[in-house]
N, C-alpha and C positions, 0 to 999 in steps of 0.2 A: 144409327147409332151414335152411344154416345161418347163425348168428347171420353172419358174414360176406358171405355175399350178401346178407340181409335188409337191413343196414349200405349196401352196391352199390346194390341197389335204390331204398332210400330217397335215395342220393346221385343216383341217375338221377334222378329228381324232383325234387328241389329241390338243388342244391350249394349246399354249406356257405359256400361263398367266392364273393364277385362280384367281380369285374377289370374294371374301364375303364381302356383305355388313351386318352391325352388326346395328340395332338399341336397344337400351336399356331404361326399360319404367324408369318411368312414362312417355309416351309416351306427346308433346306439339304441337300445332298449330304454335308456334312460330319461324320463320327461327331461331333466333339470339341463340337461347338456343339447338343449333345444328353447330354451324360454332363460337363458344366464345371461345377463347382460351383458352385449358386446359378440354376441353369440350368433353367429349366423349359416347355422348347419339347416337353421327352417327360414326361408325367405317365402314373403307374398309380396310380389309385385301387383302393385293395382295403375291402373291406367282408364283416364274418363273419355270412351270415344263419344260419346253426344256432344257433337262440338257447338249446339246450339244455347249450350247453359254455360256459364263462365265460370262456373265450379258444382259441385253436387256431393250431397253428404249422402254417406252409406252407412252400416253395418257388416259385420262379418259374422258367422256360426259357421263352425264348425263338426266335421265329423271324419269321425277315427274307427276302421276297421283296420279286422285281421282274417287272412283265409275267408274272405268275403263274409265274415258277420261282424255287424256293428258292436262294437263294445262302447262307448258315448258319443254325447252328441251335446252341442252346444243348449241349455234351457234355456226354453221358451219364455223362462220366468225371470231371464234376466238378457237385459238390452246394455250390451256392450257400449265402448264410449264411439262417439261419429267419428269417423274418418272423412276427409275434404282432401278431395283429388280438382286439380285444375285441369282444362284441355293443353294434351301435348306435354305432360307433366307427371312422370310416375311418382306416384308415392310408393315407397318400400318400407313393410315393417319385419324386424328379427329382432329374436333375443327377448330383452324386456319387453318390448312392445306387444309379444304374445302371451306374454305370463300368464295373463286375467284369462284365455280360454282355457287354459289346462288348470286353474283351480276346482277341484272336488266341486265347491260349494255353488260353481257356475254351469255344472255339467248335469245330463241325463244319464244314469250309466244303463246300457241296454242287455249286454252278455259281457260282465265286467263285475266284478265286487267292487262296491263302495269301499269298503272297510280296507281291501288289499291294496286299491288305489293310495288312498289316504296314508296307510303305513311304510308302502314300497312304491311310489307311480314309477313303476317302471312297466314298458309293454312287452306283451308276450312275444316269440320268435315266432316266424312265419311273416309270409307277403303282406306286406302294411300298407293301406293307403291312409294320409291325410287330407281332406279336403276341404275347400271353403266357398262359401258360396255369399255373393255379397247381397243386400236388402236395402231398400230404400228405409231413409231414418225416419221419413215422418210417417211414413204405412212400414209399417215392419213385418210384412205377411207378402210382401211382394219383393220378389227375387230380380234383381237389376245384375245381375252376371250370371252366364253360363257355369254350373259346379269343375271345379278343378282340382285336381288331387298331384298331389306330390305321392310317390310310391317306390318302393324298396322290399327287397326281402332282407331279414335278418335270422340268421342262424348262429345262433350263443355256440361259443367254443367248448369245445367237450374239454372235461377234467381229465387228469393226467393218467396213462393207461401204466398200472404197476409192472414193472420187470422182473426185480428180484428183490427176496423170498418169490419164486414163483408159488400159486395159489396148491397146497396140497402138501409143497415138500417137506422133505426133512434139509435140518441145517443143521451143520456139522459144529457141536462145541468143541470150542478152540481155547487154550490157554495162552496167553492173555485171552479175555474175553473180546470176539471182533463180528459184527456182522454188517452187510455195507445192504444197505438198500437204496435202491435204483429205479424211477419211473421215467415213463417217457412225455413228454410235454406235448401237448396236443393242442397247440394254439398258436404257435411258430407264426405263422401266418396271418395272424393277428396283428393290430394294431398297437395291443396293450398289451404285448409279447414281451417289451424291454421292462414293463412295469411288475411284472407276476413275479409273485415268492411263493415260495410252497411251505404246507405246514404237514409237519412228520407228525404222526400220532400213534402208539405203540400201546396194545390194551393187553392183558392178563387172562387168559378164558380158560380159568379153571374147572367147569363142567360141561364144555365141548360144545358149546350152545353154538347158535348160527350168528354167522361173523355181525350182520346188520343187525342183530336184537344186540351184543356184545356193544356196540360204538354208539347205539343209541342209549343205553341204560347205565353204561360202566363208563368210571371216570378212567384216562389214560395213564398208563405209570412211567411215561415219558414221551412230551412235544419238544420241537423246535423248529423254529423258522430259518429256510434257507432260501437265494435266491439259485440255488445249484441245483442237480438234478441226482445229486447219489447224496448220502450221511452215511458216514464211518460209525457205527454202535460200538464205540469201546469199554475197555473196562471204567471207565469214568464214570459210565451211565448206572441204570439200576440193572442189578445181577439178574440175566436170566437165567433161568431156573429147569436144569435137564429132566428134558421129558414132559415137560409142560406143554402147550399151546400158546400160541400168542397170535393176536389180529391187531394189522397194520392196515393204515391209511392217510391219503394226503390231499390236503386241499388248495388247488389254485386259489391264491389272493392278487386282484390286483393293487396294489401299493397306493395308487391315484385316488382308487374308488371310482374308474371311469367303465369301469367293464365288468357285467356279470357274467357268471358262466353257467351251464348245464350243470343241474345238480346241486346250485348253490360252490359248485366247483369241486366236489368230492369226490372221488373215485371210487370206483366198490373194494369195498374191503374184501381182502386177504389174510388166509390163515396161515402159518407154517409149524414144525412139529420142533423145539431145540431138544437134540437128542444127539447120545453120545456113539449110538447104535449106526448112522450111517456110514455105509461102506464110500461114497461119496465126498470130495471133500469139493460140497457143492461152492463157499468160501472163495477157489480158486477159479469157479468158472467163469468162461468169457461169451460173451454173445457169440453165436455162429455167423460165420461170415456170408451170407447171401449174395447174390445173382439173379438176375432173371431179364432174356430176350425174349421180345416180340420175336415169332417166326414169319407167321402169315398174320392178315387180319383176322385170322379165328383161332390159333393156335398161338401158345407160349412157353417156352423152359424153360424150369424155375431150379436153380440147385445151390447147391452151402457145402461149403468144407466141414469135415469131420473134426473133432476138437480133437485138438493132439493129446487133454490128460484125461477125457472122460469118454468114457464108449459109449456111446446111448444104446439101448437098445433100438428105438425106432424115433420116428419124428413125426412131428404135425407141423405141415403147412397151411397158413393160411392166406386167400386172398379174396381181393373185393376189387370194385369198381373204386375209384378217388373218391373220395368223402367220409366224413366220420356218420353219416345218414345212411351208409349203405352196409349192408349185412356182409359178416364175412361167412367164406367159406373156407371147408377145411376138408385135408385128406390123411391119414397118418399112413408111414410106407417106413419099409427097412434101409432103401434106397436112398441116395443120396440125390438123386436128378427126378424131377416131376413136370410132368408134361400136360399142362391143362388143354382144353379144347372149350368149343363151342362160346369163343369169346366175341365182342361185338367191334366191328372194325371202328377205328381210328376215337378209341376210349382209350384214355390212361387207367390201369390197373394198381394197385399196388398191394405186394406180397411181404408175411414173414415166415421165419420159422422157429421153434419151440423143439428143443430135443428134450427125451422120454427114456426114463432110468429107474426101473423096476415101479414102483407106484408114486414115484418124484417126477419131475416136471422143472428143466432147466430154466431159463433167460429168457425172453423174446430177444431174437435177431435183431436189428437194425429195420427199418420197414424202407423198402425200393420198390421202386415206380417203372414202369413199362407202358408205352405209349402204343397200339394195335397198328397198322398202317390202313390208310384208306384202302376202300373197294377197288380194285381197277376195273377199268371201263374195257371189254372185250367185246372182240368182231365175232360173232359166229360164223359168217362166212371163212373166218382165218383159222389157222389151227390155235389148241390151245397152247402154245408158244414151248420154248424148253423147258422140258423138263428135269425138276432138281438132281442136283447131283446124290445119289446114293450116299448116306453117309456112316454107314456100315454096322448100323444096328437096326435090325426088323423090327417092325412095329407089330407085335406078337397078341395085342390087348382087343382085335378088333372086335367090334359089335356092333349090332342094330342100332344104326341111327347117329353114328359114328363120322364127324363131316372130314374129310382129307381134299389136301389139296391137287387136282388133276393140273399142272400147267396157271393156269391161269382161271379157271374154272374151282368150283365150289364142287367135289362129288358127295353126296349124303349114303351111305351102304346105308342097305338095306338088306336084301338077302343074301346071304354070303359064307363061303366056303373057304378055309385055309387048307392050302396045301404044306409046302413047305414055309417055315418060318419066315413070317415079310409077305408072303407070297398068296395073291384074295380072287376070287371068281366069283361071280354074280352080278345081283341087276342093283342099281338104284337114281338119281334120281341128281340131277344137275339144275339149279337157279341159276338165272343168268339177269343180273339189273338191268341191263338198259334195254333187257326185252319186258321193262315192266314188271318182274320179276318171273315170269313165268316161268314153269319147272317142265321139264324135258324128261322121260324114261329113256336111261343108259342100260347098258349090259357092257359087261368087262371080263375078261379069262388070262388069269394068272397074272394079274399087276402087280407089280413090287412095291409095298409100301414102305418106307422105315418110321423109324420112332419119332422123328419130329413133324410125321403125320402128312407126308409129300410122296407122293404117286412117282416112283423114280424111273420103273420102267412099264410098257406094257401098254395097250389100247384102249379107248371109252370111248363105245359105238355109239352116238346117239340115236334113237329109234321113234326120235318125232316123226312127223311130218312134213317140216323145214318151216321155213320164215314167213311163207304164205298164207299158212292159217296164225299165225301169231298178226300177220298185218289184217286180215278179213277179223279179226277178232281185239281189234283196240281201234276202230274208228271213234272219230270224237261224237259220243252219245251216252246221254245219261244212262249210268250202269247200276241195276240194282246190286248192293255188295250187302254184305254183312259188315256192318260200320259200327261210331262208336253210340251212334242213336242206339240199334237194338239192346248194346252193354249198359246204359244208363237206363232204359226201359227197366231192365233185368234187376237194376240196382234199385231202382225205383220202387220195386212189386217185392225185396225181398226184406225178412223181419230178420229182429235183433237175436230172436233164438232159431233163425234158419240152420241147416245143415250145414255141417262144417267144412268138409271137404267139396261141397256145390256153392259155399263162397267164397273158397280161398281161389276155386280156378275159377270163378267167377271176375274175382278181383285182379286175377292175374291177366288174364282176358283184356277187363277195359284198361289196365295200366298200359299192355302193350298199345292197343289201340290210341291211347289217349296221347302217348309217347311219337306216334304217326301223326295223329290230326290235331291234339289240341296244341296250341302258341303257349311258348314257357309258364306263363303269366297264369292261367289258367290250368293248365299242365300242375303244376306250385298247387294250384287252390282243391283240384280235384285229388291231388295224390294225401295233403293235408286232412280232408274230407273222410278218406279212404280211412287215414289211419284213426280219427277219432271216430268212427266206424266199427275197426278193430278194439280199439278197448271199450269201446261201447259194450259188443259182444262178449269181451272175456272180461267185464266187469258185471254183465248180465248173467253166464254162466257161474262166476263166482257166488254173485248174491241168491241165485236160484239152488246151488248146492247147498249156502248157508242156512235154507229157507225150510229143505228137505231135512236137516240135522236141527234144526232149530227144536227145543224142549221147552217153549213157553210162549205165550202171547207174545210179551215185548219182539224178545228177538225174531217170533214169525214177521211183525210188524215191520221191526227196523231191517229186514232182508228185504222185504215187499216194502219199502222204500225205496232201497239201492236197486231196485230190478225197475219199478217206474223210473227214476232217475237216469240209467242206464239204455231205455228205452226211449225217452226223452232224447237223452244226446244222440241215440242213431237216427232218430225219425227227424230231426234237427240237420244234421248232417247232410239228409236226403234231399232238404230243402238247399240247399247248398248246390248240391249238384244238379236238382231240378235245375238253375239257372246257366248253368254252365255252355250247353247248345244257344240260349239266348245270346250269352256274351258274345259267343264265340263267332253267330251268323249276324251283330253290331259289327265286332271287328272285322269279319270277311268282307262285310258290306263299306268298310272305313278304304279297306286298302284296292280296291275292283277298281276305282277309277285310275291307279296309277298302275295298277297290270295292261290297263287296256292302253293307258302310254306307250309300255313298254312294248307292245302289240303293233302299235303303228308305227313307232320309230324304228321296227323292224321291218316294218312294208314300207318306210318311204327310202329306208336306204337300200332294198333291195330294188323298188323303182326307181331310183336314179342310179344306181351298178347297173339294171339293164338297161336304163339308156343310151347310157355308154357305149356299152357294150354294142347298143344300134347303131350308135352313131360315128362309130369305129370303122373308116373303112378297109377293105380287105387289101386296099394299097399299104397299106399303114403297119402291114408284118411283115417283118425280114425273118432271114434264115429260116428257121423248119417250123415257125410259130403260124398258125391257120387264124384267122378272123374268128371259127368258134374256139379256138382255146382264147379265147378273152373272158370266157367264164371261170377257167383254172385262177385267173390276174382276179377276178371279181372276189371267188370265195379265199385267196389267200389276205385280200384288202379288210373282207368283211371277219375274219383273225385273227387280225394284225393284232388285237390284245392279249393274244395267247391265253385266252378261257383255258379254263383244266378241261382235259377232256380230248380237247381237239387241238393240241401241239406237235401233234407228229405227222401232220398232214404234208406237211414237207419232205418225207421219207415215200410218198404215194406215187404214182404214173399218174404223167398228164391228164392218161384217157380218164383214169380213176378219179383223179382230182374234176376233170367236166361233168361225167356220169354224178357226183357226190353236190356239185354246186347246183346241177340241173332240179337234181332231187328237193334238193333245201330251197331252192328260189317256190318248186310247189308247194311245199309245206309252208313258208311263211305265208305265203297269197291265201292258200286254203284255213290257213287258223285267223288273217285277218277276214277272211269273207264270211269267218262261222262268228267270229266274236267283233268285228270292228263296227260293224251298225248295229249291234244289240243292247238295248238301252240297259235288261238287267240279268248281265251274262250271269252265268254259272260254272264258275272254273273248279269247283272241291269235284265234280263227278266226273270230268275227267279224265280217264285212266291213262291217252292217249301222251298227255303230259304231266302225268303225273300232278295231276291237279291239287291232291291234298296235301302232297309236301308244296307245291308252289306258293297255294295259299296261306300255309303257318311258315313258311319263309319269310313274304310278304309282311304278314302278323308280327312275327318277328321283328323286323326291320324298325316300321311302323312305330310299335311299343319300343323298344332302343332312342324313338325320336331322331333317326337318320333324316335326312334333309331329303327334300324331294325330289330335287336331281338327281343325288346320289340314289336314293331307293329305287328311282325307277333305273336308271341306268345298271342299277343289281339285279334288278327281275330282269331286264333286256340280256344282258350277260348269261344270266341262266338258263334263258329260255333259247339262245343263240346255241349257248352248248349243246342243250337236249336236243335242237332241233337236227344241228349238225350229225351228230352223235345217229340220232335214227337214220340221217339220209346214208349213212357208210353200211347203214345195214341192209338197205332196200337195194 
C-alpha cells in the first residue's frame, strides 16, 4: 500500500480537523446578519485532532440547502484564504471572517437564481442547513474533516390580517367623514415586533375591478404610516364618495430593516362600499367577545356574546391549530355557542368569530386559544370511571362517526338510533391507547349524551374477546403493516396530472403516517416537498387549460413551457421524498445504541432490586409485611421518579402491586433477552413497545442535541412507564 493510501486510511478513521457549525437564534433569512463585522449568529469552531503535527493548514467549503435542496455551494474555482490551527487551540470564525464565503462571485448556484441572490441576498423560508467541510490546503480535493452543519427552521412572519372594514361590507357614510381602519398584527411573537410599523393604503375602485388588480396598477388616494394597528380616516383626508367601492391593504415594515415578511409584508386587499343606504352603522361596531374551553381531548366549546348595538343574522366561527401555516376551518350558525369535535389531544387551537348582517360581515373578534388535555391512560379491567354530570342540554345532532366520551374512553358512534332528545341506542367502537390502539366493538342501549358530547347515563358493553386476544396479538415480532413506505412508493409513482381526488386522499394519508413515523426535521421536509408538488399540480392544471384555450402557436408554446416547468418541479420534489426513508434509517441507526443502553439500564435496575429481594431475610419483615411483599417496595422504588401514567400506584392494594411488580420484571427481562444481545436490533416494527413512536422520540431528542446521559435517561423513563402501564393491564 502506498504512503498516500496509508495516510488516507488513517484520515478515514480520525479526521485531522474537527469542524463545528453553530447558529445562534433568533434566526434570520438575511445573509448580512450572518457575515457583518462583530456578528456571532454564525460561528465556525475548528480544532486540530492530529497531534503529530505542530500546526495544520486547511480551507473551508460551504454548502447551503433548504428543505433538502442545495441552493448554492462554494465554487471549485475559488480557493478561500488558508486557516492555520494548532493542537489544543480552537480557531473561531464568525462575522466578517465568513463574508467571502457568501460572496456571489465565490458561489456555484444550484437551485437558486444568482441574479435574485445578488439583488436580494436572503434565504427562503424552510428547514435550512448551512454546512462546512475542511480541505487540505495543499491538496484541495482531500477532505480533512467530517461535514458539519448548523440547522434551523425559518418561517417568515405573516403580514397583517385586515379586520375592519371587513371584505365586502357596506360602510355607512357619516358627517363629518369618519372611517376606522383596523388590522391584527401576526408577528407579535417575533423579535422584530417592536420595530414593526404599518403602511395603510386606500384605493378608489371606480370600475369594480378585482382588488388585487387595483393594488398592482392604481395609485392610492391615501397612504399613511403608523406603529398603531388602527387609523381614523377623518374629514382631513381625501373625501370618500358615496356609492363608490374602495380597496385597502396594509403592509408590515421593519424599520430596522432586519426582518422580512411573507408576501413582502402586504396583507390581502379588501374592498368596501361607502354608502348612505346601510341600515347598520358599522362604524359603531365592536369585535364580538369570544371565549373557548377545551372540554375533553377531542371536544371544545366556543361561545361569544351578542353585540348590544347590532343584531346579527348569523355568525361564522373559525378555528385551526395554532400557527399561521395551518388552515382555518369554519362553520356558520345562528346560535352563539359552537361545539367542535374530532380535535387532537394535547394540542393548542385558536379561534375567532365574525358576525354577519345581510350581505355584510362585521369585524373579526380577537383570536383566543385553548389547549386540549393529554389522553388519559386507562385500565381496561377497571370501569370507565365516573360518568360526567349532565349539563342540562341534550346532544341532538348525533351522527355516524361522531366521537363522544364514556368516562375515560372515547366512543365512536356507528349505527345509531335516537330516542328521546339526547338518548341513543346502537353500536360503535372504542379505541384504547394503552392497548396499542386496538379497537373494540361495543353496543349501547338508551345512553344519554349532553351537548358537551359526554355520556352522562347508561352503559356501554364491550363485545371484545378480551385482553387475552390482545396479548396474543402483540408479541415482540416484526409485523407487516400499512406504513409510510407504502405511501412514499405511491407518491413516487404519481404524476403531475393524476386524479385530484386520489391525490388528495394519498397526500392526507402520507401526512398522517409521517406525523407518526418521521422525526420533526424530516416531517418538515416532507410537508415542504408535498406543498411544492401541490403547487406544481395547480400550475400544471392552469397551464393545461391555457394550452386548450390558446389560439396562436406562441400562446400554445408558452403554455407548454409552463406545463414542462410544473412537471419538472413535481418530479424534483419526488426526488426529495425519495431520500427521506434513507435519511430516517440513518437517524434511527444513530440512536439505536442509546435505546440499547436504556434497556440495559432497566435490566440492571431489576437485577439489583431482585437481588435485594432475594437477600432480605424473612425475619426482617415486621407487622403485616411478608417477605414476598418486598416486590411492592421494589416497584415503588422503581417508580420513585413519578413518571406520568404510573403515579397512581400508591392507590392500589399491596397484592395488586405485587402482581404488577412481578409482571413488570418479566417484561423487562423479556425485553432485554430479545434486544440486549442483538447486534442490529430493529425497534420500529415492534408494536408491543410502540416502536415507531419510540424511535421517533429518540431521534427528536438526538436532533435537539440532548446530552447522551440525559437522552438515555429519557428513553429509560419512557420505556419504564410503558412497561408498567402494560403490567397493570395483564
